[in-house]
FIBA-867043 format. One record per residue (C-alpha): residue number from 1; residue in three letters; x, z, y. Coordinates in nm, 2 decimals. Layout:
num|residu|x|z|y
NUM|ALA|X|Z|Y
...
***
This chain:
num|residu|x|z|y
1|MET|-0.70|-0.35|0.19
2|THR|-0.41|-0.24|-0.02
3|ALA|-0.29|-0.35|-0.35
4|ARG|-0.38|-0.01|-0.50
5|LYS|-0.77|-0.02|-0.37
6|GLN|-0.77|-0.37|-0.45
7|LEU|-0.67|-0.34|-0.80
8|VAL|-0.91|-0.04|-0.89
9|LEU|-1.20|-0.20|-0.73
10|LEU|-1.16|-0.51|-0.91
11|ALA|-1.10|-0.32|-1.25
12|CYS|-1.42|-0.13|-1.17
13|THR|-1.62|-0.46|-1.16
14|LEU|-1.78|-0.42|-1.48
15|VAL|-1.89|-0.05|-1.34
16|VAL|-1.85|0.05|-0.99
17|ALA|-1.87|-0.27|-0.82
18|LEU|-2.21|-0.35|-1.03
19|SER|-2.40|-0.03|-0.87
20|SER|-2.30|-0.09|-0.51
21|GLY|-2.39|-0.32|-0.23
22|ALA|-2.18|-0.58|-0.09
23|LEU|-1.82|-0.50|0.07
24|LEU|-1.81|-0.54|0.49
25|ALA|-1.58|-0.50|0.73
26|ALA|-1.65|-0.26|1.03
27|ASP|-1.60|-0.34|1.41
28|MET|-1.34|-0.15|1.62
29|ALA|-1.44|0.06|1.90
30|PRO|-1.32|-0.01|2.28
31|GLU|-0.97|0.02|2.20
32|LEU|-0.62|-0.07|2.40
33|PRO|-0.56|-0.38|2.61
34|PRO|-0.30|-0.63|2.43
35|GLY|0.04|-0.52|2.45
36|THR|0.31|-0.32|2.28
37|TYR|0.31|0.05|2.52
38|ILE|0.62|0.20|2.56
39|PRO|0.52|0.56|2.70
40|ASP|0.82|0.70|2.88
41|ALA|0.85|1.04|2.68
42|ALA|0.90|0.72|2.36
43|ARG|1.19|0.58|2.57
44|PRO|1.57|0.59|2.39
45|GLY|1.78|0.90|2.56
46|PRO|1.99|1.17|2.45
47|GLY|1.64|1.44|2.46
48|PHE|1.43|1.18|2.25
49|ASP|1.19|1.39|2.12
50|VAL|0.96|1.32|1.82
51|GLU|0.67|1.54|1.92
52|ARG|0.69|1.46|2.27
53|ALA|0.72|1.11|2.20
54|THR|0.42|1.13|1.96
55|GLU|0.19|1.33|2.18
56|ALA|0.27|1.06|2.45
57|TYR|0.14|0.78|2.21
58|LEU|-0.16|1.00|2.12
59|ALA|-0.21|1.06|2.49
60|LEU|-0.29|0.67|2.55
61|LEU|-0.69|0.71|2.38
62|THR|-0.94|0.86|2.59
63|PRO|-1.08|1.17|2.46
64|GLU|-1.44|1.01|2.42
65|GLN|-1.27|0.76|2.21
66|ARG|-1.10|0.99|2.01
67|ALA|-1.43|1.20|1.97
68|ARG|-1.62|0.91|1.88
69|SER|-1.33|0.81|1.64
70|ASP|-1.36|1.13|1.49
71|ALA|-1.73|1.12|1.46
72|TYR|-1.72|0.80|1.26
73|PHE|-1.45|0.87|1.06
74|GLU|-1.59|1.23|0.96
75|GLY|-1.93|1.11|0.89
76|GLY|-1.73|0.87|0.62
77|TYR|-1.71|1.20|0.43
78|TRP|-2.06|1.26|0.43
79|LEU|-2.17|0.90|0.32
80|GLN|-1.95|0.86|-0.02
81|LEU|-2.17|1.16|-0.13
82|TRP|-2.45|1.05|-0.06
83|GLU|-2.39|0.72|-0.16
84|PHE|-2.29|0.89|-0.51
85|ILE|-2.59|1.05|-0.47
86|TYR|-2.77|0.72|-0.41
87|ALA|-2.63|0.53|-0.70
88|ILE|-2.65|0.82|-0.96
89|ALA|-3.03|0.79|-0.87
90|VAL|-3.08|0.42|-0.89
91|LEU|-2.89|0.40|-1.24
92|ALA|-3.14|0.72|-1.34
93|LEU|-3.42|0.52|-1.23
94|VAL|-3.33|0.18|-1.41
95|LEU|-3.25|0.42|-1.70
96|GLY|-3.55|0.60|-1.67
97|LEU|-3.81|0.34|-1.63
98|ARG|-3.64|0.17|-1.92
99|TRP|-3.58|-0.15|-1.75
100|SER|-3.23|-0.18|-1.89
101|ALA|-3.40|-0.19|-2.24
102|LYS|-3.63|-0.47|-2.11
103|LEU|-3.35|-0.69|-1.97
104|ARG|-3.18|-0.64|-2.34
105|ASP|-3.47|-0.74|-2.51
106|TRP|-3.55|-1.04|-2.28
107|ALA|-3.17|-1.18|-2.32
108|GLY|-3.24|-1.10|-2.73
109|ARG|-3.49|-1.35|-2.71
110|VAL|-3.34|-1.61|-2.49
111|GLY|-2.96|-1.55|-2.67
112|SER|-2.92|-1.56|-3.05
113|GLN|-2.56|-1.49|-2.97
114|PRO|-2.45|-1.13|-2.88
115|THR|-2.22|-1.23|-2.68
116|LEU|-2.46|-1.46|-2.51
117|GLN|-2.68|-1.19|-2.47
118|SER|-2.49|-0.96|-2.30
119|ALA|-2.37|-1.23|-2.07
120|LEU|-2.74|-1.29|-2.02
121|PHE|-2.84|-0.92|-1.94
122|ALA|-2.50|-0.94|-1.69
123|LEU|-2.66|-1.23|-1.50
124|MET|-2.99|-1.06|-1.48
125|TYR|-2.87|-0.69|-1.43
126|VAL|-2.62|-0.75|-1.12
127|PRO|-2.91|-0.90|-0.88
128|LEU|-3.15|-0.65|-0.97
129|ILE|-2.86|-0.35|-0.87
130|TRP|-2.79|-0.52|-0.61
131|VAL|-3.16|-0.53|-0.45
132|LEU|-3.21|-0.14|-0.57
133|THR|-2.87|-0.05|-0.36
134|LEU|-2.97|-0.25|-0.09
135|PRO|-3.10|0.00|0.16
136|MET|-2.80|0.20|0.14
137|SER|-2.59|-0.06|0.16
138|TRP|-2.77|-0.19|0.46
139|TYR|-2.76|0.17|0.64
140|SER|-2.40|0.20|0.57
141|GLY|-2.31|-0.14|0.62
142|PHE|-2.47|-0.32|0.88
143|PHE|-2.71|0.02|1.07
144|ARG|-2.38|0.24|1.08
145|GLU|-2.18|0.03|1.20
146|HIS|-2.37|-0.10|1.49
147|GLN|-2.52|0.26|1.57
148|TYR|-2.12|0.31|1.65
149|GLY|-2.10|0.01|1.85
150|LEU|-1.84|-0.10|1.53
151|SER|-1.99|-0.42|1.42
152|ASN|-2.09|-0.73|1.59
153|GLN|-2.24|-0.93|1.31
154|ASP|-2.65|-1.03|1.33
155|PHE|-2.84|-0.91|1.02
156|GLY|-2.87|-1.30|0.91
157|GLY|-2.46|-1.29|0.87
158|TRP|-2.43|-0.99|0.70
159|LEU|-2.73|-1.06|0.45
160|TRP|-2.56|-1.41|0.37
161|ASP|-2.19|-1.22|0.33
162|GLY|-2.37|-0.96|0.08
163|THR|-2.54|-1.27|-0.06
164|LYS|-2.19|-1.46|-0.13
165|GLY|-2.03|-1.16|-0.28
166|LEU|-2.30|-1.04|-0.51
167|PHE|-2.30|-1.46|-0.64
168|ALA|-1.91|-1.35|-0.66
169|THR|-1.97|-1.01|-0.85
170|THR|-2.26|-1.14|-1.10
171|VAL|-1.97|-1.41|-1.18
172|LEU|-1.69|-1.18|-1.27
173|ALA|-1.96|-0.94|-1.47
174|VAL|-2.09|-1.21|-1.67
175|ILE|-1.71|-1.25|-1.78
176|ALA|-1.60|-0.92|-1.81
177|LEU|-1.91|-0.72|-1.97
178|SER|-1.90|-1.06|-2.20
179|GLY|-1.54|-0.96|-2.29
180|ILE|-1.63|-0.56|-2.33
181|TYR|-1.86|-0.55|-2.53
182|ALA|-1.70|-0.79|-2.80
183|LEU|-1.45|-0.59|-2.81
184|VAL|-1.67|-0.27|-2.84
185|ARG|-1.83|-0.46|-3.14
186|ARG|-1.56|-0.53|-3.29
187|ALA|-1.34|-0.22|-3.27
188|GLY|-1.62|0.06|-3.28
189|ARG|-1.46|0.40|-3.22
190|HIS|-1.13|0.23|-3.10
191|ALA|-1.31|0.06|-2.83
192|TRP|-1.24|0.28|-2.53
193|LEU|-0.88|0.19|-2.60
194|TRP|-0.90|-0.20|-2.64
195|ALA|-1.15|-0.21|-2.31
196|THR|-0.89|0.00|-2.11
197|GLY|-0.67|-0.31|-2.21
198|PHE|-0.93|-0.58|-2.12
199|ALA|-0.94|-0.37|-1.78
200|SER|-0.57|-0.44|-1.67
201|LEU|-0.55|-0.79|-1.75
202|PHE|-0.92|-0.87|-1.60
203|SER|-0.76|-0.68|-1.26
204|VAL|-0.47|-0.88|-1.25
205|PHE|-0.66|-1.18|-1.30
206|VAL|-0.89|-1.14|-1.02
207|PHE|-0.62|-1.03|-0.81
208|MET|-0.45|-1.38|-0.91
209|ILE|-0.74|-1.56|-0.81
210|THR|-0.87|-1.37|-0.53
211|PRO|-0.67|-1.53|-0.26
212|VAL|-0.74|-1.88|-0.41
213|PHE|-1.12|-1.85|-0.47
214|LEU|-1.32|-1.55|-0.34
215|SER|-1.13|-1.45|0.03
216|PRO|-1.25|-1.79|0.10
217|LEU|-1.61|-1.73|0.06
218|PHE|-1.62|-1.53|0.32
219|ASN|-1.41|-1.64|0.57
220|ASP|-1.20|-2.01|0.63
221|TYR|-0.83|-1.96|0.56
222|LYS|-0.61|-2.21|0.79
223|PRO|-0.20|-2.24|0.82
224|LEU|-0.05|-2.09|1.08
225|ALA|0.09|-2.36|1.37
226|ASN|0.43|-2.35|1.46
227|GLY|0.56|-2.12|1.72
228|PRO|0.68|-1.75|1.77
229|VAL|0.46|-1.57|1.55
230|ARG|0.49|-1.81|1.24
231|ASP|0.87|-1.81|1.25
232|ALA|0.89|-1.47|1.29
233|VAL|0.69|-1.40|1.01
234|LEU|0.85|-1.66|0.79
235|SER|1.14|-1.51|0.86
236|LEU|1.07|-1.15|0.79
237|ALA|0.96|-1.26|0.43
238|HIS|1.29|-1.51|0.34
239|ALA|1.48|-1.20|0.46
240|ASN|1.26|-0.97|0.22
241|ARG|1.26|-1.29|-0.06
242|ILE|0.92|-1.31|-0.08
243|PRO|0.84|-1.68|-0.22
244|VAL|0.62|-1.83|0.07
245|ASP|0.67|-2.14|0.30
246|ASP|0.33|-2.09|0.50
247|VAL|0.12|-1.82|0.66
248|LYS|-0.21|-1.84|0.71
249|TRP|-0.49|-1.67|0.93
250|SER|-0.85|-1.64|0.90
251|ASP|-1.14|-1.58|1.12
252|GLU|-1.22|-1.29|1.10
253|SER|-1.30|-1.22|1.43
254|LYS|-1.68|-1.33|1.34
255|GLN|-1.74|-1.03|1.15
256|THR|-1.51|-0.77|1.29
257|LYS|-1.25|-0.67|1.54
258|ARG|-1.00|-0.49|1.32
259|VAL|-0.69|-0.60|1.28
260|SER|-0.55|-0.69|0.99
261|ALA|-0.33|-0.90|0.69
262|ASN|-0.22|-0.87|0.38
263|VAL|0.00|-1.05|0.11
264|SER|-0.19|-1.12|-0.17
265|GLY|-0.19|-1.28|-0.53
266|LEU|0.01|-1.28|-0.80
267|PHE|0.26|-1.57|-1.02
268|GLY|0.23|-1.85|-0.80
269|THR|-0.06|-1.76|-0.57
270|THR|0.13|-1.54|-0.31
271|GLN|0.00|-1.57|0.04
272|LEU|0.10|-1.44|0.40
273|ASN|-0.26|-1.37|0.56
274|LEU|-0.31|-1.21|0.92
275|ASN|-0.63|-1.24|1.10
276|ASP|-0.71|-1.44|1.42
277|ASN|-0.78|-1.06|1.63
278|LEU|-0.39|-0.97|1.51
279|LEU|-0.27|-1.32|1.63
280|ASN|-0.47|-1.29|1.98
281|ARG|-0.55|-0.93|2.05
282|THR|-0.20|-0.81|1.98
283|SER|0.17|-0.85|2.09
284|LEU|0.45|-1.02|1.85
285|SER|0.61|-0.67|1.76
286|GLU|0.27|-0.52|1.68
287|ILE|0.26|-0.87|1.42
288|LYS|0.61|-0.82|1.30
289|ALA|0.54|-0.46|1.24
290|VAL|0.19|-0.51|1.03
291|MET|0.37|-0.78|0.80
292|GLY|0.66|-0.55|0.78
293|HIS|0.40|-0.27|0.63
294|GLU|0.18|-0.57|0.42
295|MET|0.53|-0.73|0.28
296|GLY|0.64|-0.39|0.19
297|HIS|0.37|-0.35|-0.06
298|TYR|0.46|-0.67|-0.24
299|VAL|0.82|-0.64|-0.25
300|LEU|0.76|-0.29|-0.33
301|HIS|0.57|-0.40|-0.65
302|HIS|0.25|-0.20|-0.55
303|ALA|0.00|-0.44|-0.70
304|PHE|0.23|-0.37|-1.05
305|LEU|0.20|0.04|-0.97
306|GLY|-0.16|-0.02|-0.93
307|VAL|-0.19|-0.21|-1.22
308|ALA|-0.09|0.12|-1.43
309|PHE|-0.23|0.35|-1.19
310|SER|-0.56|0.16|-1.26
311|THR|-0.50|0.14|-1.62
312|LEU|-0.44|0.50|-1.66
313|LEU|-0.74|0.59|-1.48
314|PHE|-0.96|0.38|-1.65
315|GLY|-0.82|0.49|-1.99
316|VAL|-0.89|0.85|-1.93
317|GLY|-1.28|0.73|-1.81
318|PHE|-1.33|0.56|-2.07
319|LEU|-1.22|0.82|-2.36
320|ILE|-1.46|1.04|-2.14
321|LEU|-1.72|0.77|-2.18
322|HIS|-1.65|0.74|-2.55
323|HIS|-1.73|1.12|-2.59
324|ALA|-2.04|1.11|-2.36
325|PHE|-2.18|0.84|-2.61
326|GLU|-2.11|1.10|-2.92
327|ARG|-2.26|1.32|-2.76
328|LEU|-2.57|1.25|-2.60
329|LEU|-2.66|0.89|-2.73
330|PRO|-2.82|1.04|-3.06
331|ARG|-3.07|1.28|-2.85
332|LEU|-3.10|1.02|-2.56
333|GLY|-3.09|0.67|-2.74
334|GLN|-3.41|0.66|-2.86
335|ARG|-3.60|0.77|-2.54
336|LEU|-3.40|0.54|-2.32
337|GLY|-3.40|0.25|-2.50
338|ILE|-3.04|0.23|-2.65
339|THR|-2.95|0.14|-3.00
340|ASP|-2.59|0.21|-2.99
341|ARG|-2.23|0.18|-2.81
342|ALA|-2.23|-0.22|-2.83
343|ASP|-2.60|-0.19|-2.70
344|PRO|-2.59|-0.35|-2.33
345|ALA|-2.91|-0.12|-2.23
346|GLY|-2.66|0.13|-2.22
347|LEU|-2.43|-0.03|-1.93
348|PRO|-2.65|0.17|-1.67
349|PHE|-2.53|0.49|-1.87
350|ALA|-2.23|0.39|-1.89
351|ILE|-2.17|0.30|-1.55
352|ALA|-2.34|0.66|-1.44
353|VAL|-2.05|0.87|-1.66
354|LEU|-1.82|0.66|-1.48
355|THR|-1.90|0.66|-1.14
356|VAL|-1.92|1.06|-1.18
357|TYR|-1.57|1.04|-1.29
358|LEU|-1.45|0.82|-1.01
359|PHE|-1.60|1.06|-0.81
360|LEU|-1.44|1.35|-0.94
361|VAL|-1.10|1.19|-0.93
362|THR|-1.12|1.04|-0.54
363|PRO|-0.89|1.28|-0.44
364|LEU|-0.64|1.17|-0.71
365|MET|-0.72|0.82|-0.64
366|ASN|-0.67|0.90|-0.27
367|ARG|-0.34|1.06|-0.29
368|PHE|-0.20|0.78|-0.53
369|GLU|-0.26|0.54|-0.19
370|TYR|-0.15|0.78|0.07
371|VAL|0.21|0.77|-0.14
372|LEU|0.22|0.39|-0.13
373|GLU|0.07|0.36|0.24
374|SER|0.34|0.61|0.32
375|ASP|0.61|0.40|0.12
376|ALA|0.51|0.10|0.31
377|ASP|0.55|0.23|0.61
378|LEU|0.88|0.30|0.61
379|PHE|0.99|-0.04|0.43
380|GLY|0.80|-0.20|0.72
381|LEU|1.01|-0.01|0.97
382|ASN|1.31|-0.09|0.82
383|ALA|1.25|-0.43|0.80
384|ALA|1.05|-0.54|1.10
385|ARG|1.25|-0.30|1.31
386|GLU|0.95|-0.28|1.56
387|PRO|0.89|0.12|1.59
388|TYR|0.72|0.08|1.93
389|GLY|0.52|-0.18|1.77
390|PHE|0.36|-0.01|1.45
391|ALA|0.31|0.31|1.67
392|THR|0.11|0.09|1.89
393|VAL|-0.05|-0.08|1.60
394|SER|-0.12|0.27|1.45
395|MET|-0.34|0.39|1.77
396|ARG|-0.55|0.06|1.83
397|VAL|-0.65|0.17|1.40
398|GLY|-0.72|0.50|1.54
399|ALA|-1.00|0.38|1.75
400|TYR|-1.16|0.35|1.41
401|ARG|-0.96|0.60|1.23
402|LYS|-0.92|1.03|1.27
403|LEU|-0.58|1.04|1.42
404|ASN|-0.55|1.37|1.37
405|PRO|-0.67|1.59|1.08
406|SER|-0.59|1.86|0.97
407|ARG|-0.31|1.92|0.68
408|LEU|-0.56|1.96|0.41
409|GLU|-0.76|1.74|0.54
410|GLU|-0.54|1.47|0.56
411|LEU|-0.39|1.57|0.15
412|LEU|-0.76|1.54|0.03
413|LEU|-0.95|1.29|0.20
414|PHE|-0.72|1.07|0.34
415|ASP|-0.60|0.75|0.14
416|HIS|-0.36|0.62|0.46
417|PRO|-0.11|0.82|0.65
418|SER|-0.32|0.95|0.96
419|GLY|-0.20|0.77|1.31
420|ARG|-0.02|1.11|1.40
421|ARG|0.14|1.08|1.11
422|ARG|0.23|0.73|1.13
423|VAL|0.38|0.72|1.49
424|GLU|0.57|1.07|1.43
425|THR|0.71|0.83|1.17
426|ALA|0.80|0.55|1.41
427|MET|0.92|0.78|1.65
428|LEU|1.17|0.96|1.40
429|TRP|1.27|0.62|1.24
430|LEU|1.34|0.54|1.64
431|LYS|1.53|0.88|1.65
432|GLU|1.78|0.79|1.40
433|ASN|1.80|0.43|1.53
434|GLN|1.85|0.47|1.92
435|ASP|2.14|0.24|1.97
436|LEU|1.92|-0.05|1.81
437|TYR|1.67|-0.03|2.14
438|ALA|1.83|0.13|2.44
439|PRO|1.97|-0.19|2.61
440|ARG|1.62|-0.28|2.59
441|SER|1.38|-0.12|2.86
442|ALA|1.08|-0.30|2.72
443|PRO|0.94|-0.64|2.46
444|PRO|0.88|-0.92|2.68
445|ASP|0.55|-0.86|2.55
446|SER|0.50|-0.57|2.68
447|PRO|0.25|-0.44|2.95
448|GLY|0.50|-0.22|3.12
449|ALA|0.52|0.13|3.09
450|ALA|0.31|0.17|3.40
451|ALA|0.02|0.04|3.18
452|ALA|0.13|0.28|2.89
453|ARG|0.06|0.57|3.11
***
């Protein structure tokens, strides 16, 4: 997951995350065997052609693999719509049946202080929403993944991960909602502005604690043993002034076949992480390419750009919410059991407004992340100098991400460059840097041109 998306998700702890199920990783479809692939058309030479080299890489996947990948990815478009409709329906149910008002009344009887009441409300509200959204979470995170043969996690493991996610979300929601409602009570009409600042600072806090406290809830993180991979990754990090002296790996293969890595944390909690799939199923050049990309997010300060973007995004959202309360609360408040904007019983209404807003600005969010990902791609190529590794791993990702969308589709619906775009970027970089690669026929870990054709 990229820095921008992590920060938007974390800032949404008090909004979207409260109306969704646990986040689960999907497994990959059948993929390329291990090794860096170098098709003949991608070899350096005076007649090097970027388009021919790109098509040669796309041809590494069979038509069946690409059709399956397209079906899975395109189905995700509709899934986003159905998840949105389902979430709004759940929130309407909680409001219409006055369940949120009843939770507010219970919290008022148990706690005497407003802040304690907000905390108690959140403590009960989050599990309620989790249970109500569990059917959709099960479909999208478990059933559909198995339907496409993309998951190797059994139901017990999936449910246990979801339960741990519920625990973490509840703790964070208690903190966030207590703070938000304290600001709303004190700031009155200017509460939306203070809430924006609080959400921004809270997202930074969660981003800091994620590698230390949150990620280990789902996977074990262990120091990577001495060897070529550790040496190469640390060398790449030190060359780009990333303040780390260790590399960690996680056991994500128990949940997924995706290859992944990240540079996580801020202000002294920075970590280099890669999962065991990346370690065991790819070549050293692919690992360097992936880590170069992830280091690009760090060096280019994408985490802070994400904070700035999410602050702007939520500032507009909270302003819209302010006006929604101003206009609708007088008409609907008594019917729904909501007294004022500082009443926790109005949380489902607030979440519904923000959910609609975020759904409508999804193309803007996608485009922002797309730009960051493109920048990280270029940084990774310049830092790691592994165009073949980058192109190969892009094809691995193509096993579950559509490789060749239309221009309009990629513009509006993609939050990462498509596989074709990434391979084109790598081959264009290679064309302008052929002298670096002409002397060598293939990396030592390559399965050879014969396997690549």
